[in-house]
KOLGUNU-21515 format. One record per residue (C-alpha): residue in one letter; x, y, z. Coordinates in steps of 0.1 Angstrom, whole numbers, plus 5000, padded with zeros to 4 digits. Example, Ala and Ser with C-alpha at 12.3 -4.5 7.8 and 13.67 -1.06 7.14 Angstrom:
! KOLGUNU-21515
a512349555078 s513749895071 
This chain:
! KOLGUNU-21515
m356604006048 t359804176058 k361404416032 t364204176024 l362103866016 l360004095994 v363004205976 l364303855971 i361103745957 l361304045935 m364503975922 a363403605915 v360403725893 l362203995874 v365103705867 f361903485854 v360403785833 l363703905817 n364803525809 f361703485791 v362003825770 f365403775763 g364703395752 m362303515726 i364903745709 p366703505686 m370003715684 i370803695721 a368703395730 g372203205740 y372903475765 s369403515780 l370103345814 p373403545823 l371803905812 a368503805830 l370403715861 f372604025860 l369704265851 g367204105875 i369504115905 s370804465898 l367204595891 g366104405922 f368704565944 y368304905929 i364604875939 y365504775973 t367605065981 l364905285969 i362305115991 d364805116022 n365705476018 r362105596014 i360605386046 g363705346068 
């Protein structure tokens, strides 16, 4: 797998996991999808830059 495909899969997994976690908290359950998208993509891109700088 290429690094880009690996990171896109990682971003998707992070979004699903964060959406599940935020959905279980009643106070922010209504905002779980936007929060999960924002944090999942941001963390995934951060991990991508870490991997890219270390390997490349």
